[in-house]
N, C-alpha and C positions, 0 to 999 in steps of 0.2 A: 583600520575599519577606518573605510572612507565615511566621510564627515556631512556626506548628504544624507546619509541611512537615517541623520543619529535629527538630523533638522527637519527632514520628513514624519520620523514619526514612526518605523523599524521600528527603529530601536527605539525606547526609551530613554532616554538622559537623565532622568528622574529617575532612576531602575529604584524600589524600593522601597520610593515616600510613599506616605497613606493620603491618596485623594478622598475626598469628600462625596457625598454621597451627591451633592449641585451638578458637583463636574463633572463625575462619572455618569453622571446621567446626559450633562450636556451632550458628556463624549458618545455616547451613545446615539443619544438624534441625530449624533451627528453622520455616525460611521451608518445611520441605515438606509437598507441597500446596495450601498457602496461595495463591489469586487478589489479586492485590495489587489492591488500591481504589485506584476513582477521584478523583481531590481535583480534580479542577479540570487536571490532565495524563491524554498520551495515549500508551500504555501498550502500546501492536501499534503493533508494528512493520515486520509479515510484509508484504508486495509493497511496501514505503515503498522508495524508494533513495537514498541521497547525492546530493546534488549536487557538480559537478567540482571545487568551489574545502575543501565535505571531507572531498574521496578524496585530493586531494594536501595535504592538511593531517595526516592520513593517514595518508598516502608517509613528510609527513618526520618526524610523532613513529617511524616502527619502519625508519626506514632504518639500517642499523649493525644493527638486533638482529638476535639470534640465540634461536630458541627453542630450552629445549635439550630431554633427550631423550624426557625424562619425555611431557615438553603434544605430541612426536612425536609419541610411541605412543599417546594419548588420540586424538590427534585421526583415526589411523588408523582407530584398533578403532571411535570413533562412524562412521565411515564405513565399516565395510569391511561387502560385498554391499550393495553401496549402485549404484545406475545416472542414470550422469552421462545426460544429453540430448545429442541429437545439436548442440542449436542452442549447451552448452556450451561442448561437444566444439570448436565449430569457432569459441568464443569462443579458446579456448584455445590452438589451432590456429594462431588470428591472431598473439593476445596474442606466439606464443615466433617469429612465425616469421620467421629470417636470423638469429638470436639463436646466439653459438654458446657452446658447453658445455666452461666450462673441463675438465685433461686431471683434476681430482682426483672432479669432479666425473662423470663420463666414468666410469671408474672405480669409484664403486660404482653406478651403475647397471647395468652388467656383470656388477658381484658379486652383484646383486639377481638381477636374470635369472638367472647360475647357482645360484644357492643356492636360486631356488621349483623348486618342482618342480611341473610344465606335465602337465597331460593330454594327450594324443598330441591335434591339432586332431584336427573332423568331415571329413569328403568335401566336403559342405558346406561349410565358410570353407576347406581345399582349394586347392578349387572358383572360389568366389570372389580366393581370391588371386590364384592360375591367370592368371585373366582384368581381376587389376587390374592385371597385371603385364607382362600380352600385347601385345608393340610395344614394351615399355620396352627402350632399348638403353643397358649402359651404357660409361663411356668406354676408351679401353687406359688410366689412368692410373686409376681406380677398379676393373676390374678389375688395377692389379699392388699396385693396395694387398691387394684380398682373398688376393688369391697371397699379400703375404709376413707379414700379421697369421695365415697358414695351415703356415702354413712351420715343421717342428718336431713338426707338430703332425698326431698321428695314426686315423685313419680304425680303424673296428672295421670285422673281415672280415663284417658284413651288411652296412655301410654298401657298402663298397669293391660288392657282391655286386649290391644293387641300386644303387649308378651305371650300373657293367657293365655291366646285364641293360636298365639302362631308350635304355642311345645306341647295345646296339645292335634291343634290336625297336621303335627309333622310329627306323626310315636312313631316310624322309621326311618326316625336320630340316628344315625348308630353314637352312641356316650358311653365313652371308656365304664367300664367295669373300676369301683372302688372295691377296696380289700372288705370291705364289709359287706355287702351284696356278694361276693364270689364268699365271705362268707356263709353268709345266708343259703345262697347256694347251696353246696355242700348243707347244710343242715334242713334239706327241705329235700333236698334229692335220696338219704339218710331215713330218710320217714316213709321213699315212697311215695312222693303228691305230684301227681299233676299238678304246674302252677301255669303262671305268663311271664313271661319279663317285659320290666319298661311295654304296657299299656294301659291306652292311655281308654280311662269312663269316663264317660258321659258328658265329653265338654267342658270336666273338675275337673282337673287331674291327670299327665300323665306316672303311674302308677308306680311303684320298684320290680312288686309281685303282686301276682292275682291270682287266688286262686278257684276257682268258678264251678267244681264241688260244693264249696262251702259258703260261696259268694264272698270270699275272704280278700283285703287289701291288705297287703303287705308293704310299712317307710321300715327305708333303712338312715335315717336321719343319722346326720355328720356332727360332728361335736358342734366345727366352726361355721358350720352352711348354717345349720340350723337352730345358730341358736343358744348350746347347750346350757341353762342357767346353773350349772355347778363351774365347766371349765370356761365360758362364755358366757357371765352373766350381760357383757358390755352390748351383746349385741341380739337382748333373747325378747328384748323389743320390738327391735323392726322383722324378726322373722315369723315369730310365731300364730300373730295374728291369720296370717297367712297360711299357711299351715289349721291355724286348726280352724278355718272356716274351710280350706279343704274340706278334714277329716268331716263335719257339722253336713254338711253336703250327701256325701255319700253315704251315711247314714240319713240321713233324712230320706234317703235313697234304695235302704231297704241294704244297704252293707255294713261286713261288717266289718272295722280298725283300729288296724293295728301299729302302732311307732316304737318303735326299738331306736337308742338311741349306740351310737358310736361306740363307749368306751361300754355299753350293756351285747352288743355285739358281739366284740372281742372275746369276753368273759367269756362264752357260753359252752357247752360239750353236749347239749341237746338241748331240744324245744320242740317242745306242750302247747299244742291249735287246738 
């Protein structure tokens, strides 16, 4: 290797030595605005890609290393405002697909999202999210997990009102018939009574069955979702308040209301009205 390269500092003679903050700052200030001279060495790295062997070596070198909080902040500030290309997003997604995050990492992400002040989604964004989720079904296990995670959390009066209004104003939304609703249908059909299924009443509730001739409302309450005191006493306080309110309001308006528990419907052979 030519000696002059060491002398001018292209190849450091003290490679591996730890430089103090003061010296590094001096070097940085001295080199500010200067362009490197080409001594037969290609300094342009833009567009170049590491070979698989180099990538593997870098991976081994950096294995187990943790970046300081200061470095993470600097990198975050440097990347702030930059837009990631679709190709990069796809690559990141492919790399992380199937990976399970540790509990500590998930808690950190959750806290970061909680503390982040997010501006409300635009109508266009809401529409895109809605279209993306259209037709997707959550498993019973996933629904139970979501329900358990929200246990104890109190919704604001505004949120409650919005949820209630949406459910009432969408009476034509298709809900999957549960086994107890199918059983109740069969029992009503045997009686030969005309009824309406999942109909919105008085902007109060979306009822399971409504018999206009008797002004009668029938609810089929699932033991888990409605907090049966026998099978799911831990959920009773959370759900019964809403159900009692709906029953009382409908009764005040002259409707007769019958509520049947899931465990009772499953044992029914006939229905007396």
